[in-house]
TIMARDREN-570436 format. One record per residue: x negated, y negated, z negated of N, C-alpha, C, CB in turn; residue in three letters. Coordinates in Angstrom, 2 decimals, decimal comma. Atoms other than C-alpha are relative to their C-alpha. Glycine has a CB too. Layout:
n.xx X n.yy Y n.zz Z ca.xx X ca.yy Y ca.zz Z c.xx X c.yy Y c.zz Z cb.xx X cb.yy Y cb.zz Z kolfi ALA
...
***
This chain:
n.xx -1,23 n.yy 0,57 n.zz 0,75 ca.xx -14,33 ca.yy 16,99 ca.zz 2,14 c.xx -0,26 c.yy 0,82 c.zz -1,81 cb.xx 1,80 cb.yy 0,64 cb.zz 1,05 kolfi MET
n.xx 0,02 n.yy -0,98 n.zz 1,05 ca.xx -14,20 ca.yy 16,85 ca.zz -1,74 c.xx 0,82 c.yy 0,42 c.zz -0,39 cb.xx -0,40 cb.yy -0,19 cb.zz -0,86 kolfi PRO
n.xx -0,61 n.yy -0,69 n.zz 1,26 ca.xx -12,88 ca.yy 18,80 ca.zz -4,27 c.xx 1,82 c.yy -1,10 c.zz 0,06 cb.xx -1,42 cb.yy -0,36 cb.zz -1,88 kolfi PRO
n.xx -0,70 n.yy 0,81 n.zz 1,07 ca.xx -9,01 ca.yy 18,37 ca.zz -4,93 c.xx 0,12 c.yy 0,20 c.zz -1,01 cb.xx 0,93 cb.yy -0,23 cb.zz 0,07 kolfi VAL
n.xx -1,69 n.yy 0,00 n.zz 0,97 ca.xx -7,71 ca.yy 17,46 ca.zz -8,16 c.xx 1,05 c.yy 0,37 c.zz -1,32 cb.xx 0,60 cb.yy 0,50 cb.zz 0,54 kolfi THR
n.xx -2,26 n.yy 0,55 n.zz -0,12 ca.xx -4,02 ca.yy 16,85 ca.zz -8,26 c.xx -0,02 c.yy 1,69 c.zz -0,38 cb.xx 1,30 cb.yy -0,74 cb.zz 2,49 kolfi HIS
n.xx -1,01 n.yy -1,39 n.zz 0,39 ca.xx -1,84 ca.yy 19,75 ca.zz -9,52 c.xx 0,96 c.yy 0,21 c.zz 1,21 cb.xx 1,07 cb.yy -0,23 cb.zz -1,53 kolfi LYS
n.xx -1,26 n.yy -0,11 n.zz -0,87 ca.xx 1,43 ca.yy 20,12 ca.zz -8,00 c.xx 0,72 c.yy 0,59 c.zz -1,21 cb.xx -0,04 cb.yy 1,00 cb.zz 1,54 kolfi ALA
n.xx -1,11 n.yy -0,80 n.zz 0,92 ca.xx 4,66 ca.yy 20,54 ca.zz -10,25 c.xx 1,30 c.yy -0,47 c.zz 0,31 cb.xx -0,18 cb.yy -0,18 cb.zz -1,61 kolfi ARG
n.xx -1,62 n.yy 0,49 n.zz -0,07 ca.xx 8,17 ca.yy 20,51 ca.zz -10,95 c.xx 0,67 c.yy -1,62 c.zz 0,28 cb.xx 0,55 cb.yy 0,37 cb.zz -1,45 kolfi GLN
n.xx -0,12 n.yy 1,64 n.zz 0,05 ca.xx 9,75 ca.yy 16,94 ca.zz -10,18 c.xx 0,82 c.yy -0,16 c.zz -1,77 cb.xx 1,32 cb.yy -0,74 cb.zz 1,70 kolfi ILE
n.xx -1,52 n.yy 0,50 n.zz 0,05 ca.xx 11,68 ca.yy 15,46 ca.zz -12,79 c.xx 1,01 c.yy -1,01 c.zz -0,20 cb.xx 0,36 cb.yy 0,42 cb.zz -0,52 kolfi GLN
n.xx -1,18 n.yy 0,78 n.zz -0,80 ca.xx 14,12 ca.yy 13,58 ca.zz -13,58 c.xx -1,05 c.yy -1,84 c.zz -0,49 cb.xx 2,32 cb.yy 0,41 cb.zz -1,02 kolfi GLU
n.xx 0,95 n.yy 0,76 n.zz 0,48 ca.xx 11,96 ca.yy 10,74 ca.zz -15,61 c.xx -1,21 c.yy -1,01 c.zz 1,53 cb.xx -0,85 cb.yy 1,32 cb.zz -1,07 kolfi SER
n.xx 0,55 n.yy 0,52 n.zz -1,57 ca.xx 10,23 ca.yy 10,43 ca.zz -11,43 c.xx 0,87 c.yy -0,16 c.zz 0,68 cb.xx -0,83 cb.yy 0,81 cb.zz 0,83 kolfi ASP
n.xx -1,51 n.yy 0,59 n.zz -0,90 ca.xx 13,38 ca.yy 9,37 ca.zz -10,21 c.xx -0,22 c.yy -1,12 c.zz -0,49 cb.xx 1,73 cb.yy 0,58 cb.zz -0,29 kolfi PHE
n.xx -0,41 n.yy 1,26 n.zz 0,96 ca.xx 12,97 ca.yy 6,61 ca.zz -12,53 c.xx -1,77 c.yy -1,37 c.zz 0,20 cb.xx 0,26 cb.yy 0,97 cb.zz -2,29 kolfi HIS
n.xx 1,84 n.yy 0,29 n.zz -0,28 ca.xx 8,66 ca.yy 6,20 ca.zz -12,36 c.xx -0,25 c.yy -0,46 c.zz 1,33 cb.xx -1,06 cb.yy 1,46 cb.zz -0,10 kolfi THR
n.xx 0,27 n.yy -0,51 n.zz -1,37 ca.xx 8,53 ca.yy 7,11 ca.zz -8,59 c.xx 0,90 c.yy -1,43 c.zz 0,86 cb.xx 0,77 cb.yy 1,91 cb.zz 0,28 kolfi PHE
n.xx -0,68 n.yy 0,55 n.zz -0,99 ca.xx 8,87 ca.yy 4,12 ca.zz -5,49 c.xx 0,76 c.yy 0,87 c.zz 1,02 cb.xx -0,84 cb.yy -0,74 cb.zz 0,61 kolfi ASP
n.xx -0,84 n.yy -1,75 n.zz -1,40 ca.xx 9,33 ca.yy 7,65 ca.zz -3,00 c.xx -0,06 c.yy 1,17 c.zz -0,56 cb.xx -1,00 cb.yy 0,59 cb.zz 1,73 kolfi TYR
n.xx -0,12 n.yy -1,55 n.zz 0,12 ca.xx 9,52 ca.yy 10,73 ca.zz -3,36 c.xx 0,61 c.yy 1,39 c.zz 1,69 cb.xx 1,36 cb.yy -0,04 cb.zz -1,42 kolfi ILE
n.xx -0,71 n.yy 0,09 n.zz -1,54 ca.xx 9,32 ca.yy 12,32 ca.zz -0,10 c.xx -0,58 c.yy 2,35 c.zz -0,13 cb.xx -1,38 cb.yy -1,79 cb.zz 1,89 kolfi LEU
n.xx -0,09 n.yy -1,18 n.zz -0,86 ca.xx 9,70 ca.yy 16,30 ca.zz 0,49 c.xx -0,49 c.yy 0,30 c.zz 1,71 cb.xx 1,33 cb.yy 0,17 cb.zz -0,09 kolfi CYS
n.xx 0,47 n.yy -0,39 n.zz -1,21 ca.xx 8,88 ca.yy 19,07 ca.zz 3,07 c.xx 1,41 c.yy -0,02 c.zz 0,69 cb.xx -0,86 cb.yy 1,42 cb.zz -0,01 kolfi MET
n.xx -0,92 n.yy 0,31 n.zz -0,55 ca.xx 12,33 ca.yy 20,13 ca.zz 4,26 c.xx 1,44 c.yy -0,89 c.zz 0,12 cb.xx 0,01 cb.yy 0,71 cb.zz 0,02 kolfi ASP
n.xx -1,56 n.yy 1,05 n.zz 0,24 ca.xx 15,99 ca.yy 18,86 ca.zz 4,41 c.xx -0,08 c.yy 1,04 c.zz -0,69 cb.xx 1,49 cb.yy -0,51 cb.zz 1,14 kolfi LYS
n.xx -0,55 n.yy 0,27 n.zz 0,57 ca.xx 16,84 ca.yy 21,51 ca.zz 2,15 c.xx -0,60 c.yy 0,13 c.zz -2,07 cb.xx 1,00 cb.yy 0,64 cb.zz 0,74 kolfi SER
n.xx 0,99 n.yy 1,00 n.zz 1,25 ca.xx 14,08 ca.yy 20,04 ca.zz -1,07 c.xx 1,41 c.yy -1,38 c.zz 0,47 cb.xx -2,61 cb.yy -0,58 cb.zz 0,66 kolfi ASN
n.xx -1,14 n.yy 0,71 n.zz 1,08 ca.xx 16,00 ca.yy 17,10 ca.zz -0,27 c.xx 1,13 c.yy 0,19 c.zz 0,40 cb.xx 0,00 cb.yy -1,47 cb.zz -0,24 kolfi LEU
n.xx -1,10 n.yy 0,09 n.zz -0,05 ca.xx 18,81 ca.yy 18,27 ca.zz 0,02 c.xx 0,39 c.yy 0,21 c.zz -2,42 cb.xx 0,52 cb.yy 1,40 cb.zz 1,50 kolfi ARG
n.xx 0,33 n.yy 0,09 n.zz 1,84 ca.xx 18,17 ca.yy 18,94 ca.zz -4,25 c.xx -0,13 c.yy -0,71 c.zz 0,04 cb.xx -0,89 cb.yy 0,49 cb.zz -0,94 kolfi ASP
n.xx 0,81 n.yy 1,42 n.zz 0,92 ca.xx 16,20 ca.yy 15,94 ca.zz -4,81 c.xx 1,25 c.yy -1,13 c.zz -0,62 cb.xx -1,23 cb.yy -1,16 cb.zz 1,40 kolfi LEU
n.xx -1,13 n.yy 0,72 n.zz 0,49 ca.xx 19,32 ca.yy 14,46 ca.zz -3,70 c.xx 1,26 c.yy 0,00 c.zz -1,25 cb.xx 0,49 cb.yy 0,05 cb.zz 0,92 kolfi ASN
n.xx -0,91 n.yy -0,87 n.zz 0,85 ca.xx 21,34 ca.yy 16,85 ca.zz -5,66 c.xx -0,20 c.yy -0,34 c.zz -1,56 cb.xx -0,34 cb.yy 1,61 cb.zz 0,29 kolfi ARG
n.xx -0,19 n.yy 0,21 n.zz 1,19 ca.xx 19,97 ca.yy 15,97 ca.zz -8,89 c.xx -0,74 c.yy -1,36 c.zz -0,33 cb.xx -0,40 cb.yy 1,16 cb.zz -0,73 kolfi ILE
n.xx 0,48 n.yy 1,34 n.zz 0,07 ca.xx 18,56 ca.yy 12,29 ca.zz -8,50 c.xx 1,29 c.yy -0,38 c.zz -0,94 cb.xx -0,24 cb.yy -0,87 cb.zz 1,60 kolfi ARG
n.xx -0,62 n.yy 0,27 n.zz 0,55 ca.xx 20,23 ca.yy 10,68 ca.zz -11,18 c.xx 0,34 c.yy -1,91 c.zz 0,50 cb.xx -0,51 cb.yy 0,59 cb.zz -1,23 kolfi PRO
n.xx -0,51 n.yy 1,56 n.zz -0,37 ca.xx 22,72 ca.yy 6,89 ca.zz -10,72 c.xx -0,80 c.yy -0,51 c.zz -1,13 cb.xx 1,85 cb.yy -0,44 cb.zz -0,07 kolfi ALA
n.xx 1,17 n.yy 0,96 n.zz -0,11 ca.xx 20,40 ca.yy 4,20 ca.zz -10,43 c.xx -1,43 c.yy -0,35 c.zz -0,47 cb.xx 0,39 cb.yy -0,78 cb.zz -0,23 kolfi GLY
n.xx 1,70 n.yy 0,62 n.zz -0,33 ca.xx 17,30 ca.yy 5,25 ca.zz -10,09 c.xx -0,51 c.yy -0,56 c.zz 0,85 cb.xx -0,88 cb.yy 0,70 cb.zz 0,08 kolfi SER
n.xx 0,86 n.yy 0,23 n.zz -0,96 ca.xx 14,44 ca.yy 3,98 ca.zz -7,91 c.xx -0,09 c.yy -0,02 c.zz 1,23 cb.xx -0,59 cb.yy 0,44 cb.zz -0,11 kolfi LYS
n.xx 0,03 n.yy -1,16 n.zz -1,15 ca.xx 13,50 ca.yy 6,43 ca.zz -5,95 c.xx 0,64 c.yy -0,24 c.zz 1,28 cb.xx 0,66 cb.yy 1,26 cb.zz -0,46 kolfi ALA
n.xx -0,33 n.yy 0,57 n.zz -1,11 ca.xx 13,57 ca.yy 6,03 ca.zz -2,42 c.xx 0,22 c.yy 2,24 c.zz -0,15 cb.xx -1,33 cb.yy -1,35 cb.zz 1,22 kolfi HIS
n.xx 0,75 n.yy -1,57 n.zz -0,55 ca.xx 13,66 ca.yy 10,24 ca.zz -1,38 c.xx 0,59 c.yy -0,25 c.zz 2,01 cb.xx 1,18 cb.yy 2,10 cb.zz -1,21 kolfi VAL
n.xx 0,04 n.yy 0,11 n.zz -1,69 ca.xx 13,22 ca.yy 11,30 ca.zz 2,25 c.xx -0,74 c.yy 0,57 c.zz 0,15 cb.xx -0,20 cb.yy -1,10 cb.zz 0,82 kolfi ASP
n.xx 0,39 n.yy -0,86 n.zz -1,38 ca.xx 11,75 ca.yy 13,39 ca.zz 4,90 c.xx -1,74 c.yy -0,13 c.zz -0,35 cb.xx 0,64 cb.yy -0,91 cb.zz 1,87 kolfi LEU
n.xx 1,69 n.yy 1,04 n.zz -0,48 ca.xx 7,26 ca.yy 13,16 ca.zz 4,71 c.xx 0,46 c.yy -0,33 c.zz 1,06 cb.xx -1,75 cb.yy 0,75 cb.zz 0,29 kolfi LEU
n.xx 0,17 n.yy 0,07 n.zz -1,40 ca.xx 8,07 ca.yy 13,86 ca.zz 8,30 c.xx 0,47 c.yy -1,54 c.zz 0,49 cb.xx 0,90 cb.yy 1,21 cb.zz 0,70 kolfi GLY
n.xx -0,84 n.yy 0,55 n.zz 0,62 ca.xx 10,31 ca.yy 10,90 ca.zz 8,18 c.xx -0,66 c.yy -1,66 c.zz 0,58 cb.xx 0,04 cb.yy 0,55 cb.zz -1,70 kolfi SER
n.xx 1,18 n.yy 1,39 n.zz 0,41 ca.xx 7,44 ca.yy 8,50 ca.zz 7,35 c.xx -1,55 c.yy 0,26 c.zz 1,58 cb.xx -1,05 cb.yy 0,52 cb.zz -2,53 kolfi PHE
n.xx 0,96 n.yy -0,12 n.zz -1,24 ca.xx 5,16 ca.yy 9,87 ca.zz 10,36 c.xx 0,19 c.yy 0,12 c.zz 1,55 cb.xx -0,62 cb.yy 1,00 cb.zz -0,21 kolfi ASP
n.xx -0,65 n.yy 0,40 n.zz -0,96 ca.xx 5,67 ca.yy 7,63 ca.zz 13,41 c.xx -1,22 c.yy 0,96 c.zz 1,28 cb.xx 0,21 cb.yy -1,91 cb.zz -0,06 kolfi PRO
n.xx -0,14 n.yy -1,20 n.zz -1,09 ca.xx 4,06 ca.yy 10,07 ca.zz 16,24 c.xx 0,13 c.yy 1,51 c.zz -0,18 cb.xx -1,08 cb.yy -0,04 cb.zz 0,75 kolfi GLU
n.xx -0,21 n.yy -1,63 n.zz -0,43 ca.xx 6,08 ca.yy 13,47 ca.zz 15,17 c.xx -0,25 c.yy 0,89 c.zz -0,47 cb.xx -0,41 cb.yy 0,43 cb.zz 0,84 kolfi GLY
n.xx 0,67 n.yy -2,10 n.zz 0,36 ca.xx 3,65 ca.yy 16,21 ca.zz 13,86 c.xx 0,65 c.yy 0,80 c.zz -0,82 cb.xx -1,57 cb.yy 0,31 cb.zz -0,87 kolfi GLU
n.xx -0,24 n.yy -1,34 n.zz 1,54 ca.xx 5,69 ca.yy 17,42 ca.zz 10,60 c.xx 1,11 c.yy -0,78 c.zz 0,71 cb.xx -0,60 cb.yy 0,08 cb.zz -2,23 kolfi LEU
n.xx -1,29 n.yy -0,24 n.zz 0,22 ca.xx 8,76 ca.yy 17,34 ca.zz 11,79 c.xx 0,51 c.yy 1,72 c.zz -0,09 cb.xx 0,68 cb.yy -0,79 cb.zz 1,14 kolfi ILE
n.xx 0,12 n.yy -1,52 n.zz 0,56 ca.xx 10,95 ca.yy 20,33 ca.zz 10,08 c.xx 0,03 c.yy 1,41 c.zz 1,11 cb.xx 1,36 cb.yy 0,18 cb.zz -1,04 kolfi ILE
n.xx -0,32 n.yy -1,14 n.zz -0,95 ca.xx 10,09 ca.yy 23,90 ca.zz 12,11 c.xx -0,83 c.yy -0,82 c.zz 1,61 cb.xx 2,15 cb.yy 0,33 cb.zz 0,07 kolfi GLY
n.xx 0,86 n.yy 0,54 n.zz -0,21 ca.xx 7,11 ca.yy 22,14 ca.zz 14,26 c.xx -0,94 c.yy 0,11 c.zz -0,99 cb.xx 0,32 cb.yy -0,98 cb.zz 0,30 kolfi LYS
n.xx 1,51 n.yy 0,31 n.zz 0,88 ca.xx 3,29 ca.yy 23,10 ca.zz 13,33 c.xx -0,42 c.yy 0,51 c.zz 0,58 cb.xx -0,48 cb.yy 0,27 cb.zz -1,33 kolfi GLN
n.xx 0,48 n.yy 0,66 n.zz -0,71 ca.xx 1,13 ca.yy 21,15 ca.zz 14,35 c.xx -1,59 c.yy 1,29 c.zz -0,28 cb.xx 0,16 cb.yy -1,80 cb.zz -0,43 kolfi PRO
n.xx 1,43 n.yy -0,93 n.zz 0,38 ca.xx -2,75 ca.yy 23,80 ca.zz 14,43 c.xx -0,49 c.yy -1,00 c.zz -1,05 cb.xx -1,34 cb.yy 0,31 cb.zz 1,44 kolfi LYS
n.xx 1,41 n.yy 0,89 n.zz 1,03 ca.xx -3,85 ca.yy 20,30 ca.zz 12,55 c.xx -0,03 c.yy -1,46 c.zz 0,08 cb.xx -1,69 cb.yy 0,37 cb.zz 0,56 kolfi GLN
n.xx -0,71 n.yy 1,45 n.zz 0,05 ca.xx -2,82 ca.yy 16,93 ca.zz 11,24 c.xx -0,57 c.yy -0,76 c.zz -1,30 cb.xx 1,77 cb.yy 0,14 cb.zz -0,12 kolfi PHE
n.xx 1,43 n.yy 1,08 n.zz 1,78 ca.xx -5,07 ca.yy 14,34 ca.zz 8,94 c.xx 1,53 c.yy -0,32 c.zz 0,24 cb.xx -2,13 cb.yy -1,84 cb.zz 0,10 kolfi ASN
n.xx -1,35 n.yy 0,74 n.zz 1,71 ca.xx -2,07 ca.yy 12,81 ca.zz 5,85 c.xx -0,58 c.yy -0,20 c.zz 0,04 cb.xx 0,87 cb.yy 0,25 cb.zz -1,40 kolfi LEU
n.xx 0,66 n.yy 1,18 n.zz 1,15 ca.xx -3,63 ca.yy 9,80 ca.zz 4,67 c.xx 1,37 c.yy -1,11 c.zz -0,94 cb.xx -1,22 cb.yy -1,35 cb.zz 1,24 kolfi SER
n.xx -0,77 n.yy 0,06 n.zz 0,67 ca.xx -1,35 ca.yy 9,09 ca.zz 1,82 c.xx -0,81 c.yy -1,02 c.zz -1,17 cb.xx 0,53 cb.yy 1,35 cb.zz -0,23 kolfi LEU
n.xx 0,54 n.yy 1,17 n.zz 1,59 ca.xx -1,70 ca.yy 5,43 ca.zz -0,71 c.xx 0,95 c.yy 0,08 c.zz -0,55 cb.xx -0,36 cb.yy -1,76 cb.zz 0,00 kolfi LYS
n.xx -1,07 n.yy -0,13 n.zz 0,98 ca.xx -0,35 ca.yy 5,89 ca.zz -3,78 c.xx 0,02 c.yy -0,77 c.zz -0,85 cb.xx 0,11 cb.yy 1,01 cb.zz -0,58 kolfi LEU
n.xx 0,21 n.yy 0,74 n.zz 0,93 ca.xx -0,04 ca.yy 3,26 ca.zz -6,00 c.xx 1,14 c.yy -0,22 c.zz -1,19 cb.xx -0,34 cb.yy -1,07 cb.zz 0,64 kolfi PHE
***
């Protein structure tokens, strides 16, 4: 597996206008993101697990192993 070259950072207001999707890991993050989301922003804010067709990424469920592959454009 190649080394990870990206870095995490705090979300910025401009992200809500730049990105189509902003995904978070839990309901607390979802609530906070929706609270700071600017009116009229284009980003769809949702839980990462809501895009998992196999239901492996559910809050409170800790799978031993899962394969997460996202294509970002």
